N, CA, C, O and the ligand as a Tripos MOL2 file, in Angstrom:
@<TRIPOS>MOLECULE
protein
  309   307    78     0     0
PROTEIN
NO_CHARGES

@<TRIPOS>ATOM
      1 N          57.3450  -59.0910   11.7300 N.3       1 MET1
      2 CA         56.4450  -59.4420   10.6780 C.3       1 MET1
      3 C          55.1010  -60.0510   11.2370 C.2       1 MET1
      4 O          55.1160  -60.8640   12.1610 O.2       1 MET1
      5 N          54.1460  -59.6970   10.7430 N.am      2 ILE2
      6 CA         52.7550  -60.0760   11.2200 C.3       2 ILE2
      7 C          52.4900  -61.5160   10.7220 C.2       2 ILE2
      8 O          52.5380  -61.7780    9.5200 O.2       2 ILE2
      9 N          52.2280  -62.3790   11.5950 N.am      3 ARG3
     10 CA         51.9080  -63.6980   11.0630 C.3       3 ARG3
     11 C          50.4180  -63.9200   10.6990 C.2       3 ARG3
     12 O          49.4910  -63.7390   11.4900 O.2       3 ARG3
     13 N          50.2880  -64.3380    9.4010 N.am      4 ILE4
     14 CA         48.7400  -64.6450    8.8640 C.3       4 ILE4
     15 C          48.7750  -66.1330    8.5230 C.2       4 ILE4
     16 O          49.5910  -66.6460    7.7590 O.2       4 ILE4
     17 N          47.7620  -66.7940    9.2000 N.am      5 ASP5
     18 CA         47.4690  -68.2230    8.6840 C.3       5 ASP5
     19 C          46.7770  -68.3730    7.4850 C.2       5 ASP5
     20 O          46.1840  -67.3830    7.0580 O.2       5 ASP5
     21 N          46.7320  -69.4660    6.8260 N.am      6 LEU6
     22 CA         45.9890  -69.7580    5.6100 C.3       6 LEU6
     23 C          44.5900  -69.1210    5.4810 C.2       6 LEU6
     24 O          44.2990  -68.3370    4.5770 O.2       6 LEU6
     25 N          43.8490  -69.4690    6.3370 N.am      7 THR7
     26 CA         42.3940  -69.0840    6.3960 C.3       7 THR7
     27 C          42.1350  -67.3390    6.3030 C.2       7 THR7
     28 O          41.2970  -66.7190    5.6470 O.2       7 THR7
     29 N          43.0480  -66.9180    7.0950 N.am      8 THR8
     30 CA         43.0790  -65.4220    7.0740 C.3       8 THR8
     31 C          43.5410  -64.8850    5.8190 C.2       8 THR8
     32 O          42.9150  -63.9690    5.2860 O.2       8 THR8
     33 N          44.5640  -65.3650    5.3080 N.am      9 ALA9
     34 CA         44.9770  -64.9700    3.9440 C.3       9 ALA9
     35 C          43.9490  -65.2630    2.9890 C.2       9 ALA9
     36 O          43.7280  -64.3920    2.1460 O.2       9 ALA9
     37 N          43.3080  -66.2730    2.9590 N.am     10 LEU10
     38 CA         42.1120  -66.4880    1.9530 C.3      10 LEU10
     39 C          40.9430  -65.5230    2.0430 C.2      10 LEU10
     40 O          40.2770  -65.1060    1.0960 O.2      10 LEU10
     41 N          40.8020  -65.2380    3.3110 N.am     11 ALA11
     42 CA         39.6570  -64.3660    3.7580 C.3      11 ALA11
     43 C          39.9780  -62.9700    3.1540 C.2      11 ALA11
     44 O          39.1140  -62.3130    2.5740 O.2      11 ALA11
     45 N          41.2800  -62.5400    3.3180 N.am     12 ILE12
     46 CA         41.5860  -61.2530    2.6890 C.3      12 ILE12
     47 C          41.6540  -61.2900    1.2190 C.2      12 ILE12
     48 O          41.2380  -60.3070    0.6060 O.2      12 ILE12
     49 N          42.1100  -62.2650    0.5980 N.am     13 TYR13
     50 CA         42.2530  -62.4630   -0.8060 C.3      13 TYR13
     51 C          40.7470  -62.4570   -1.3520 C.2      13 TYR13
     52 O          40.5070  -61.7470   -2.3290 O.2      13 TYR13
     53 N          39.7670  -63.1770   -0.7970 N.am     14 LEU14
     54 CA         38.3720  -63.1300   -1.1940 C.3      14 LEU14
     55 C          37.7750  -61.8080   -1.0260 C.2      14 LEU14
     56 O          36.9630  -61.3930   -1.8530 O.2      14 LEU14
     57 N          38.1390  -61.0940    0.0280 N.am     15 PHE15
     58 CA         37.4560  -59.8810    0.4470 C.3      15 PHE15
     59 C          38.0080  -58.7300   -0.7180 C.2      15 PHE15
     60 O          37.2250  -57.9230   -1.2190 O.2      15 PHE15
     61 N          39.3420  -58.7720   -1.0420 N.am     16 ILE16
     62 CA         39.8550  -58.1110   -2.0900 C.3      16 ILE16
     63 C          39.1770  -58.2890   -3.5330 C.2      16 ILE16
     64 O          38.9940  -57.4330   -4.3990 O.2      16 ILE16
     65 N          38.8980  -59.4850   -3.5340 N.am     17 LEU17
     66 CA         38.2260  -59.9300   -4.7650 C.3      17 LEU17
     67 C          36.8590  -59.5840   -5.0750 C.2      17 LEU17
     68 O          36.4790  -59.3750   -6.2270 O.2      17 LEU17
     69 N          36.0050  -59.5110   -3.9030 N.am     18 VAL18
     70 CA         34.7510  -59.1790   -3.8730 C.3      18 VAL18
     71 C          34.5810  -57.5570   -4.0200 C.2      18 VAL18
     72 O          33.6690  -57.0340   -4.6610 O.2      18 VAL18
     73 N          35.5690  -56.8740   -3.3480 N.am     19 ILE19
     74 CA         35.5690  -55.4680   -3.4920 C.3      19 ILE19
     75 C          35.7410  -54.9400   -4.8500 C.2      19 ILE19
     76 O          35.0850  -54.0360   -5.3660 O.2      19 ILE19
     77 N          36.8170  -55.6930   -5.4280 N.am     20 GLY20
     78 CA         37.2970  -55.3530   -6.8410 C.3      20 GLY20
     79 C          36.0890  -55.5990   -7.8080 C.2      20 GLY20
     80 O          35.8810  -54.8610   -8.7710 O.2      20 GLY20
     81 N          35.3390  -56.6320   -7.5110 N.am     21 PHE21
     82 CA         34.0150  -56.8290   -8.4490 C.3      21 PHE21
     83 C          33.1080  -55.8460   -8.2300 C.2      21 PHE21
     84 O          32.5010  -55.2710   -9.1330 O.2      21 PHE21
     85 N          32.9740  -55.6010   -6.9350 N.am     22 LEU22
     86 CA         32.0210  -54.3690   -6.7320 C.3      22 LEU22
     87 C          32.3280  -53.1380   -7.3250 C.2      22 LEU22
     88 O          31.4250  -52.4510   -7.8030 O.2      22 LEU22
     89 N          33.5210  -52.7730   -7.3510 N.am     23 ILE23
     90 CA         33.9290  -51.5600   -7.8790 C.3      23 ILE23
     91 C          33.6480  -51.5270   -9.5180 C.2      23 ILE23
     92 O          33.0960  -50.6140  -10.1320 O.2      23 ILE23
     93 N          34.1730  -52.7650  -10.0620 N.am     24 ILE24
     94 CA         33.8490  -52.8620  -11.4270 C.3      24 ILE24
     95 C          32.3430  -52.7210  -11.8110 C.2      24 ILE24
     96 O          31.9400  -52.0750  -12.7790 O.2      24 ILE24
     97 N          31.5560  -53.4170  -10.9160 N.am     25 TRP25
     98 CA         30.0000  -53.4110  -11.1530 C.3      25 TRP25
     99 C          29.5550  -52.1070  -10.9500 C.2      25 TRP25
    100 O          28.6870  -51.6950  -11.7190 O.2      25 TRP25
    101 N          29.9840  -51.3520  -10.0490 N.am     26 LEU26
    102 CA         29.5590  -49.9300   -9.8890 C.3      26 LEU26
    103 C          29.9120  -48.9480  -11.0530 C.2      26 LEU26
    104 O          29.1680  -48.0390  -11.4210 O.2      26 LEU26
    105 N          31.1000  -49.2320  -11.5730 N.am     27 ILE27
    106 CA         31.5640  -48.4200  -12.6560 C.3      27 ILE27
    107 C          30.8740  -48.6840  -13.8790 C.2      27 ILE27
    108 O          30.6030  -47.7810  -14.6710 O.2      27 ILE27
    109 N          30.5530  -49.9920  -14.0840 N.am     28 SER28
    110 CA         29.7960  -50.3330  -15.3410 C.3      28 SER28
    111 C          28.4260  -49.9340  -15.2910 C.2      28 SER28
    112 O          27.8380  -49.5050  -16.2840 O.2      28 SER28
    113 N          27.8790  -50.0660  -14.1260 N.am     29 ASN29
    114 CA         26.4790  -49.6620  -13.8480 C.3      29 ASN29
    115 C          26.2020  -48.2040  -14.0410 C.2      29 ASN29
    116 O          25.1490  -47.8170  -14.5480 O.2      29 ASN29
    117 N          27.2060  -47.3460  -13.6110 N.am     30 TYR30
    118 CA         27.1600  -45.9210  -13.5760 C.3      30 TYR30
    119 C          27.3480  -45.4870  -15.1980 C.2      30 TYR30
    120 O          26.5420  -44.7430  -15.7560 O.2      30 TYR30
    121 N          28.3040  -45.9510  -15.7440 N.am     31 THR31
    122 CA         28.3500  -45.7160  -17.2980 C.3      31 THR31
    123 C          27.2990  -46.2200  -17.9980 C.2      31 THR31
    124 O          27.1150  -45.5620  -19.0220 O.2      31 THR31
    125 N          26.4400  -47.2330  -17.8450 N.am     32 ARG32
    126 CA         25.5980  -47.8300  -18.6400 C.3      32 ARG32
    127 C          24.3770  -46.7800  -18.2340 C.2      32 ARG32
    128 O          23.6960  -46.4180  -19.1930 O.2      32 ARG32
    129 N          24.0800  -46.3430  -17.1750 N.am     33 LYS33
    130 CA         23.1310  -45.4620  -16.6100 C.3      33 LYS33
    131 C          23.1740  -44.1060  -17.4950 C.2      33 LYS33
    132 O          22.1930  -43.5800  -18.0200 O.2      33 LYS33
    133 N          24.4630  -43.6680  -17.5490 N.am     34 ASP34
    134 CA         24.8070  -42.5320  -18.0720 C.3      34 ASP34
    135 C          24.7030  -42.4510  -19.5810 C.2      34 ASP34
    136 O          24.3880  -41.3780  -20.0950 O.2      34 ASP34
    137 N          24.9450  -43.5060  -20.3130 N.am     35 LYS35
    138 CA         24.8470  -43.8170  -21.7310 C.3      35 LYS35
    139 C          23.4380  -43.7270  -22.1470 C.2      35 LYS35
    140 O          23.0490  -42.8360  -22.9020 O.2      35 LYS35
    141 N          22.6170  -44.6980  -21.6350 N.am     36 THR36
    142 CA         21.2890  -45.0220  -22.1230 C.3      36 THR36
    143 C          20.1240  -44.4180  -20.9570 C.2      36 THR36
    144 O          19.5200  -45.0640  -20.1010 O.2      36 THR36
    145 N          20.0660  -43.1930  -21.2130 N.am     37 SER37
    146 CA         18.9950  -42.5800  -20.3340 C.3      37 SER37
    147 C          17.5530  -42.4970  -21.1920 C.2      37 SER37
    148 O          16.8840  -41.4710  -21.3150 O.2      37 SER37
    149 N          17.2600  -43.6890  -21.7030 N.am     38 THR38
    150 CA         15.9370  -43.8120  -22.4080 C.3      38 THR38
    151 C          14.7710  -44.4090  -21.5210 C.2      38 THR38
    152 O          14.0750  -45.3530  -21.8940 O.2      38 THR38
    153 N          14.6330  -43.7790  -20.3440 N.am     39 SER39
    154 CA         13.6530  -44.0910  -19.5170 C.3      39 SER39
    155 C          12.1970  -43.7160  -19.9300 C.2      39 SER39
    156 O          11.1780  -44.2870  -19.5400 O.2      39 SER39
    157 N          12.2720  -42.6720  -20.7770 N.am     40 LYS40
    158 CA         11.0180  -42.1060  -21.3900 C.3      40 LYS40
    159 C          10.6170  -42.7780  -22.3820 C.2      40 LYS40
    160 O          11.4140  -43.2770  -23.1760 O.2      40 LYS40
    161 N           9.2710  -42.9030  -22.4990 N.am     41 GLU41
    162 CA          8.6800  -43.7030  -23.7680 C.3      41 GLU41
    163 C           8.0150  -42.7160  -24.6690 C.2      41 GLU41
    164 O           7.6810  -41.6170  -24.2280 O.2      41 GLU41
    165 N           7.8000  -43.0660  -25.9450 N.am     42 ASN42
    166 CA          7.2510  -42.3610  -26.8740 C.3      42 ASN42
    167 C           5.8160  -42.5110  -27.0850 C.2      42 ASN42
    168 O           5.4560  -43.6520  -27.3760 O.2      42 ASN42
    169 N           5.0060  -41.7000  -27.0100 N.am     43 SER43
    170 CA          3.6260  -41.8290  -27.0780 C.3      43 SER43
    171 C           2.8840  -41.3130  -28.4610 C.2      43 SER43
    172 O           3.1320  -40.2290  -28.9880 O.2      43 SER43
    173 N           2.0530  -42.1520  -28.8920 N.am     44 ILE44
    174 CA          1.2560  -41.9770  -30.1450 C.3      44 ILE44
    175 C           0.0890  -41.0040  -30.0820 C.2      44 ILE44
    176 O          -0.7960  -41.2380  -29.2590 O.2      44 ILE44
    177 N           0.0030  -39.9920  -30.8270 N.am     45 TRP45
    178 CA         -1.0460  -39.1170  -30.5960 C.3      45 TRP45
    179 C          -1.8810  -39.0280  -32.0180 C.2      45 TRP45
    180 O          -1.3300  -38.9740  -33.1170 O.2      45 TRP45
    181 N          -3.2420  -39.0220  -31.8130 N.am     46 GLN46
    182 CA         -3.9980  -38.7490  -33.0750 C.3      46 GLN46
    183 C          -4.7760  -37.4640  -32.8140 C.2      46 GLN46
    184 O          -5.4450  -37.2850  -31.7970 O.2      46 GLN46
    185 N          -4.6330  -36.5250  -33.8690 N.am     47 CYS47
    186 CA         -5.3620  -35.2200  -33.8730 C.3      47 CYS47
    187 C          -6.7680  -35.4270  -33.8780 C.2      47 CYS47
    188 O          -7.2950  -36.0830  -34.7770 O.2      47 CYS47
    189 N          -7.4610  -34.8890  -32.8890 N.am     48 ALA48
    190 CA         -8.9380  -34.8500  -33.0490 C.3      48 ALA48
    191 C          -9.5930  -33.8570  -34.1570 C.2      48 ALA48
    192 O         -10.7570  -33.9060  -34.5530 O.2      48 ALA48
    193 N          -8.7330  -33.0810  -34.5080 N.am     49 ILE49
    194 CA         -9.2200  -31.9950  -35.8080 C.3      49 ILE49
    195 C          -8.9340  -32.5190  -37.1130 C.2      49 ILE49
    196 O          -9.8130  -32.5050  -37.9750 O.2      49 ILE49
    197 N          -7.7580  -32.9930  -37.3480 N.am     50 CYS50
    198 CA         -7.2140  -33.2980  -38.7670 C.3      50 CYS50
    199 C          -7.1860  -34.9660  -38.8890 C.2      50 CYS50
    200 O          -7.1000  -35.5240  -39.9830 O.2      50 CYS50
    201 N          -7.2630  -35.6260  -37.7300 N.am     51 THR51
    202 CA         -6.9700  -36.9540  -37.5260 C.3      51 THR51
    203 C          -5.5140  -37.2990  -37.8970 C.2      51 THR51
    204 O          -5.2400  -38.4500  -38.2360 O.2      51 THR51
    205 N          -4.6770  -36.4450  -37.8490 N.am     52 HIS52
    206 CA         -3.1590  -36.6420  -38.2000 C.3      52 HIS52
    207 C          -2.5130  -37.3510  -36.9860 C.2      52 HIS52
    208 O          -2.6130  -36.9210  -35.8370 O.2      52 HIS52
    209 N          -1.8540  -38.4520  -37.3270 N.am     53 ILE53
    210 CA         -1.1450  -39.4260  -36.1720 C.3      53 ILE53
    211 C           0.1750  -38.9110  -36.3100 C.2      53 ILE53
    212 O           0.7450  -38.8070  -37.3950 O.2      53 ILE53
    213 N           0.7650  -38.5190  -34.9680 N.am     54 TYR54
    214 CA          2.0750  -38.0900  -34.6090 C.3      54 TYR54
    215 C           2.7540  -38.7800  -33.4260 C.2      54 TYR54
    216 O           2.0490  -39.3430  -32.5890 O.2      54 TYR54
    217 N           4.0440  -38.7680  -33.3150 N.am     55 VAL55
    218 CA          4.6770  -39.4980  -32.2370 C.3      55 VAL55
    219 C           5.4920  -38.4390  -31.4660 C.2      55 VAL55
    220 O           6.3110  -37.7220  -32.0400 O.2      55 VAL55
    221 N           5.2340  -38.3660  -30.1160 N.am     56 LEU56
    222 CA          6.0400  -37.4250  -29.2800 C.3      56 LEU56
    223 C           6.8270  -38.3700  -28.2800 C.2      56 LEU56
    224 O           6.3920  -39.5010  -28.0600 O.2      56 LEU56
    225 N           7.9740  -37.9150  -27.6790 N.am     57 ASP57
    226 CA          8.5560  -38.5230  -26.7140 C.3      57 ASP57
    227 C           8.2030  -37.9440  -25.4540 C.2      57 ASP57
    228 O           7.9740  -36.7360  -25.3930 O.2      57 ASP57
    229 N           8.1260  -38.7440  -24.3490 N.am     58 GLY58
    230 CA          7.7530  -38.2630  -23.1000 C.3      58 GLY58
    231 C           6.2970  -38.5280  -22.9640 C.2      58 GLY58
    232 O           5.5790  -38.8620  -23.9060 O.2      58 GLY58
    233 N           5.8360  -38.3320  -21.5270 N.am     59 ASP59
    234 CA          4.4350  -38.5350  -21.3150 C.3      59 ASP59
    235 C           3.8520  -37.2200  -20.9830 C.2      59 ASP59
    236 O           4.0010  -36.7320  -19.8620 O.2      59 ASP59
    237 N           3.1390  -36.5850  -21.9980 N.am     60 GLN60
    238 CA          2.5050  -35.3200  -21.8500 C.3      60 GLN60
    239 C           0.9460  -35.4220  -21.7450 C.2      60 GLN60
    240 O           0.3740  -36.4240  -22.1750 O.2      60 GLN60
    241 N           0.2960  -34.4440  -21.2060 N.am     61 ASP61
    242 CA         -1.1910  -34.3590  -20.9230 C.3      61 ASP61
    243 C          -1.6320  -33.8260  -22.2420 C.2      61 ASP61
    244 O          -2.4360  -34.4890  -22.8980 O.2      61 ASP61
    245 N          -1.1760  -32.6800  -22.6980 N.am     62 ILE62
    246 CA         -1.3980  -31.9200  -23.8800 C.3      62 ILE62
    247 C          -0.4100  -31.8150  -24.6630 C.2      62 ILE62
    248 O           0.7100  -31.5390  -24.2330 O.2      62 ILE62
    249 N          -0.6980  -32.0470  -26.1270 N.am     63 SER63
    250 CA          0.2220  -32.0470  -27.1940 C.3      63 SER63
    251 C          -0.3720  -31.1370  -28.3710 C.2      63 SER63
    252 O          -1.5690  -30.9170  -28.5540 O.2      63 SER63
    253 N           0.5930  -30.6960  -29.0600 N.am     64 ARG64
    254 CA          0.2190  -29.8850  -30.2420 C.3      64 ARG64
    255 C           0.4260  -30.4940  -31.5820 C.2      64 ARG64
    256 O           1.5040  -31.0160  -31.8660 O.2      64 ARG64
    257 N          -0.6130  -30.4440  -32.4520 N.am     65 CYS65
    258 CA         -0.5620  -31.4170  -33.7450 C.3      65 CYS65
    259 C           0.4500  -30.4800  -34.5750 C.2      65 CYS65
    260 O           0.3510  -29.2600  -34.7050 O.2      65 CYS65
    261 N           1.3780  -31.2650  -35.0730 N.am     66 PRO66
    262 CA          2.2980  -30.6820  -36.0770 C.3      66 PRO66
    263 C           1.6770  -30.2630  -37.4020 C.2      66 PRO66
    264 O           2.2770  -29.4600  -38.1150 O.2      66 PRO66
    265 N           0.5160  -30.7650  -37.7600 N.am     67 ASN67
    266 CA         -0.0240  -30.6050  -38.9610 C.3      67 ASN67
    267 C          -1.0770  -29.4270  -38.9190 C.2      67 ASN67
    268 O          -1.1380  -28.6760  -39.8930 O.2      67 ASN67
    269 N          -1.8400  -29.2510  -37.9230 N.am     68 CYS68
    270 CA         -2.8620  -28.1760  -38.0100 C.3      68 CYS68
    271 C          -2.7140  -27.2500  -36.9270 C.2      68 CYS68
    272 O          -3.3750  -26.2150  -36.8350 O.2      68 CYS68
    273 N          -1.7410  -27.6700  -36.0090 N.am     69 LYS69
    274 CA         -1.2360  -26.7320  -34.8230 C.3      69 LYS69
    275 C          -2.2820  -26.6570  -33.8410 C.2      69 LYS69
    276 O          -2.3090  -25.6260  -33.1690 O.2      69 LYS69
    277 N          -3.1950  -27.5840  -33.6070 N.am     70 SER70
    278 CA         -4.4160  -27.5350  -32.7680 C.3      70 SER70
    279 C          -3.7770  -28.3410  -31.5860 C.2      70 SER70
    280 O          -2.9050  -29.2010  -31.7170 O.2      70 SER70
    281 N          -4.3610  -27.9190  -30.3820 N.am     71 TYR71
    282 CA         -3.9810  -28.7490  -29.0800 C.3      71 TYR71
    283 C          -4.7730  -30.1080  -28.8990 C.2      71 TYR71
    284 O          -5.9350  -30.1780  -29.2970 O.2      71 TYR71
    285 N          -4.1980  -31.1050  -28.3460 N.am     72 ASN72
    286 CA         -4.9740  -32.3240  -28.2160 C.3      72 ASN72
    287 C          -4.7530  -32.8880  -26.7560 C.2      72 ASN72
    288 O          -3.6270  -33.0030  -26.2720 O.2      72 ASN72
    289 N          -5.8800  -33.2200  -26.1150 N.am     73 LYS73
    290 CA         -5.7080  -33.6550  -24.8650 C.3      73 LYS73
    291 C          -5.5760  -35.1910  -24.8680 C.2      73 LYS73
    292 O          -6.1160  -35.8900  -25.7260 O.2      73 LYS73
    293 N          -4.8470  -35.6620  -23.8860 N.am     74 LYS74
    294 CA         -4.6390  -37.0960  -23.8720 C.3      74 LYS74
    295 C          -5.8990  -38.0020  -23.5480 C.2      74 LYS74
    296 O          -6.7070  -37.6060  -22.7080 O.2      74 LYS74
    297 N          -6.0680  -39.1280  -24.1530 N.am     75 LYS75
    298 CA         -7.2950  -39.9660  -23.8580 C.3      75 LYS75
    299 C          -7.2800  -40.7680  -22.5750 C.2      75 LYS75
    300 O          -6.3190  -41.4100  -22.1500 O.2      75 LYS75
    301 N          -8.2510  -40.6690  -22.1180 N.am     76 GLY76
    302 CA         -8.3700  -41.5300  -20.8630 C.3      76 GLY76
    303 C          -8.0510  -40.7010  -19.6950 C.2      76 GLY76
    304 O          -7.7950  -41.3320  -18.6690 O.2      76 GLY76
    305 N          -8.0120  -39.3760  -19.6310 N.am     77 GLY77
    306 CA         -7.2590  -38.5460  -18.4990 C.3      77 GLY77
    307 C          -8.3810  -37.7660  -18.0460 C.2      77 GLY77
    308 O          -8.2390  -36.9510  -17.1350 O.2      77 GLY77
    309 ZN         -4.2240  -31.7930  -36.5000 Zn       78 ZN78
@<TRIPOS>BOND
     1     1     2 1
     2     2     3 1
     3     3     4 2
     4     3     5 am
     5     5     6 1
     6     6     7 1
     7     7     8 2
     8     7     9 am
     9     9    10 1
    10    10    11 1
    11    11    12 2
    12    11    13 am
    13    13    14 1
    14    14    15 1
    15    15    16 2
    16    15    17 am
    17    17    18 1
    18    18    19 1
    19    19    20 2
    20    19    21 am
    21    21    22 1
    22    22    23 1
    23    23    24 2
    24    23    25 am
    25    25    26 1
    26    26    27 1
    27    27    28 2
    28    27    29 am
    29    29    30 1
    30    30    31 1
    31    31    32 2
    32    31    33 am
    33    33    34 1
    34    34    35 1
    35    35    36 2
    36    35    37 am
    37    37    38 1
    38    38    39 1
    39    39    40 2
    40    39    41 am
    41    41    42 1
    42    42    43 1
    43    43    44 2
    44    43    45 am
    45    45    46 1
    46    46    47 1
    47    47    48 2
    48    47    49 am
    49    49    50 1
    50    50    51 1
    51    51    52 2
    52    51    53 am
    53    53    54 1
    54    54    55 1
    55    55    56 2
    56    55    57 am
    57    57    58 1
    58    58    59 1
    59    59    60 2
    60    59    61 am
    61    61    62 1
    62    62    63 1
    63    63    64 2
    64    63    65 am
    65    65    66 1
    66    66    67 1
    67    67    68 2
    68    67    69 am
    69    69    70 1
    70    70    71 1
    71    71    72 2
    72    71    73 am
    73    73    74 1
    74    74    75 1
    75    75    76 2
    76    75    77 am
    77    77    78 1
    78    78    79 1
    79    79    80 2
    80    79    81 am
    81    81    82 1
    82    82    83 1
    83    83    84 2
    84    83    85 am
    85    85    86 1
    86    86    87 1
    87    87    88 2
    88    87    89 am
    89    89    90 1
    90    90    91 1
    91    91    92 2
    92    91    93 am
    93    93    94 1
    94    94    95 1
    95    95    96 2
    96    95    97 am
    97    97    98 1
    98    98    99 1
    99    99   100 2
   100    99   101 am
   101   101   102 1
   102   102   103 1
   103   103   104 2
   104   103   105 am
   105   105   106 1
   106   106   107 1
   107   107   108 2
   108   107   109 am
   109   109   110 1
   110   110   111 1
   111   111   112 2
   112   111   113 am
   113   113   114 1
   114   114   115 1
   115   115   116 2
   116   115   117 am
   117   117   118 1
   118   118   119 1
   119   119   120 2
   120   119   121 am
   121   121   122 1
   122   122   123 1
   123   123   124 2
   124   123   125 am
   125   125   126 1
   126   126   127 1
   127   127   128 2
   128   127   129 am
   129   129   130 1
   130   130   131 1
   131   131   132 2
   132   131   133 am
   133   133   134 1
   134   134   135 1
   135   135   136 2
   136   135   137 am
   137   137   138 1
   138   138   139 1
   139   139   140 2
   140   139   141 am
   141   141   142 1
   142   142   143 1
   143   143   144 2
   144   143   145 am
   145   145   146 1
   146   146   147 1
   147   147   148 2
   148   147   149 am
   149   149   150 1
   150   150   151 1
   151   151   152 2
   152   151   153 am
   153   153   154 1
   154   154   155 1
   155   155   156 2
   156   155   157 am
   157   157   158 1
   158   158   159 1
   159   159   160 2
   160   159   161 am
   161   161   162 1
   162   162   163 1
   163   163   164 2
   164   163   165 am
   165   165   166 1
   166   166   167 1
   167   167   168 2
   168   167   169 am
   169   169   170 1
   170   170   171 1
   171   171   172 2
   172   171   173 am
   173   173   174 1
   174   174   175 1
   175   175   176 2
   176   175   177 am
   177   177   178 1
   178   178   179 1
   179   179   180 2
   180   179   181 am
   181   181   182 1
   182   182   183 1
   183   183   184 2
   184   183   185 am
   185   185   186 1
   186   186   187 1
   187   187   188 2
   188   187   189 am
   189   189   190 1
   190   190   191 1
   191   191   192 2
   192   191   193 am
   193   193   194 1
   194   194   195 1
   195   195   196 2
   196   195   197 am
   197   197   198 1
   198   198   199 1
   199   199   200 2
   200   199   201 am
   201   201   202 1
   202   202   203 1
   203   203   204 2
   204   203   205 am
   205   205   206 1
   206   206   207 1
   207   207   208 2
   208   207   209 am
   209   209   210 1
   210   210   211 1
   211   211   212 2
   212   211   213 am
   213   213   214 1
   214   214   215 1
   215   215   216 2
   216   215   217 am
   217   217   218 1
   218   218   219 1
   219   219   220 2
   220   219   221 am
   221   221   222 1
   222   222   223 1
   223   223   224 2
   224   223   225 am
   225   225   226 1
   226   226   227 1
   227   227   228 2
   228   227   229 am
   229   229   230 1
   230   230   231 1
   231   231   232 2
   232   231   233 am
   233   233   234 1
   234   234   235 1
   235   235   236 2
   236   235   237 am
   237   237   238 1
   238   238   239 1
   239   239   240 2
   240   239   241 am
   241   241   242 1
   242   242   243 1
   243   243   244 2
   244   243   245 am
   245   245   246 1
   246   246   247 1
   247   247   248 2
   248   247   249 am
   249   249   250 1
   250   250   251 1
   251   251   252 2
   252   251   253 am
   253   253   254 1
   254   254   255 1
   255   255   256 2
   256   255   257 am
   257   257   258 1
   258   258   259 1
   259   259   260 2
   260   259   261 am
   261   261   262 1
   262   262   263 1
   263   263   264 2
   264   263   265 am
   265   265   266 1
   266   266   267 1
   267   267   268 2
   268   267   269 am
   269   269   270 1
   270   270   271 1
   271   271   272 2
   272   271   273 am
   273   273   274 1
   274   274   275 1
   275   275   276 2
   276   275   277 am
   277   277   278 1
   278   278   279 1
   279   279   280 2
   280   279   281 am
   281   281   282 1
   282   282   283 1
   283   283   284 2
   284   283   285 am
   285   285   286 1
   286   286   287 1
   287   287   288 2
   288   287   289 am
   289   289   290 1
   290   290   291 1
   291   291   292 2
   292   291   293 am
   293   293   294 1
   294   294   295 1
   295   295   296 2
   296   295   297 am
   297   297   298 1
   298   298   299 1
   299   299   300 2
   300   299   301 am
   301   301   302 1
   302   302   303 1
   303   303   304 2
   304   303   305 am
   305   305   306 1
   306   306   307 1
   307   307   308 2
@<TRIPOS>SUBSTRUCTURE
     1 MET1         2 RESIDUE 1 A MET
     2 ILE2         6 RESIDUE 1 A ILE
     3 ARG3        10 RESIDUE 1 A ARG
     4 ILE4        14 RESIDUE 1 A ILE
     5 ASP5        18 RESIDUE 1 A ASP
     6 LEU6        22 RESIDUE 1 A LEU
     7 THR7        26 RESIDUE 1 A THR
     8 THR8        30 RESIDUE 1 A THR
     9 ALA9        34 RESIDUE 1 A ALA
    10 LEU10       38 RESIDUE 1 A LEU
    11 ALA11       42 RESIDUE 1 A ALA
    12 ILE12       46 RESIDUE 1 A ILE
    13 TYR13       50 RESIDUE 1 A TYR
    14 LEU14       54 RESIDUE 1 A LEU
    15 PHE15       58 RESIDUE 1 A PHE
    16 ILE16       62 RESIDUE 1 A ILE
    17 LEU17       66 RESIDUE 1 A LEU
    18 VAL18       70 RESIDUE 1 A VAL
    19 ILE19       74 RESIDUE 1 A ILE
    20 GLY20       78 RESIDUE 1 A GLY
    21 PHE21       82 RESIDUE 1 A PHE
    22 LEU22       86 RESIDUE 1 A LEU
    23 ILE23       90 RESIDUE 1 A ILE
    24 ILE24       94 RESIDUE 1 A ILE
    25 TRP25       98 RESIDUE 1 A TRP
    26 LEU26      102 RESIDUE 1 A LEU
    27 ILE27      106 RESIDUE 1 A ILE
    28 SER28      110 RESIDUE 1 A SER
    29 ASN29      114 RESIDUE 1 A ASN
    30 TYR30      118 RESIDUE 1 A TYR
    31 THR31      122 RESIDUE 1 A THR
    32 ARG32      126 RESIDUE 1 A ARG
    33 LYS33      130 RESIDUE 1 A LYS
    34 ASP34      134 RESIDUE 1 A ASP
    35 LYS35      138 RESIDUE 1 A LYS
    36 THR36      142 RESIDUE 1 A THR
    37 SER37      146 RESIDUE 1 A SER
    38 THR38      150 RESIDUE 1 A THR
    39 SER39      154 RESIDUE 1 A SER
    40 LYS40      158 RESIDUE 1 A LYS
    41 GLU41      162 RESIDUE 1 A GLU
    42 ASN42      166 RESIDUE 1 A ASN
    43 SER43      170 RESIDUE 1 A SER
    44 ILE44      174 RESIDUE 1 A ILE
    45 TRP45      178 RESIDUE 1 A TRP
    46 GLN46      182 RESIDUE 1 A GLN
    47 CYS47      186 RESIDUE 1 A CYS
    48 ALA48      190 RESIDUE 1 A ALA
    49 ILE49      194 RESIDUE 1 A ILE
    50 CYS50      198 RESIDUE 1 A CYS
    51 THR51      202 RESIDUE 1 A THR
    52 HIS52      206 RESIDUE 1 A HIS
    53 ILE53      210 RESIDUE 1 A ILE
    54 TYR54      214 RESIDUE 1 A TYR
    55 VAL55      218 RESIDUE 1 A VAL
    56 LEU56      222 RESIDUE 1 A LEU
    57 ASP57      226 RESIDUE 1 A ASP
    58 GLY58      230 RESIDUE 1 A GLY
    59 ASP59      234 RESIDUE 1 A ASP
    60 GLN60      238 RESIDUE 1 A GLN
    61 ASP61      242 RESIDUE 1 A ASP
    62 ILE62      246 RESIDUE 1 A ILE
    63 SER63      250 RESIDUE 1 A SER
    64 ARG64      254 RESIDUE 1 A ARG
    65 CYS65      258 RESIDUE 1 A CYS
    66 PRO66      262 RESIDUE 1 A PRO
    67 ASN67      266 RESIDUE 1 A ASN
    68 CYS68      270 RESIDUE 1 A CYS
    69 LYS69      274 RESIDUE 1 A LYS
    70 SER70      278 RESIDUE 1 A SER
    71 TYR71      282 RESIDUE 1 A TYR
    72 ASN72      286 RESIDUE 1 A ASN
    73 LYS73      290 RESIDUE 1 A LYS
    74 LYS74      294 RESIDUE 1 A LYS
    75 LYS75      298 RESIDUE 1 A LYS
    76 GLY76      302 RESIDUE 1 A GLY
    77 GLY77      306 RESIDUE 1 A GLY
    78 ZN78       309 GROUP 0 **** ****
């Protein structure tokens, strides 16, 4: 039988505990990232032709007005 003193046993115990927490953290982090993939933000657009205000998800340079179907370019670009 292998002789283990108290400090070695404690070190092994803590090591297993840390690894366990690490695995739990990794699994929870992975599932959380998979569930909420809402990194993209909604952008508010105002049509230059009919002044209709509409919201689109994502960051686009050119969008199409749902009201008059005309193309609008992003401001400040
Ligand atoms: Zn429009």
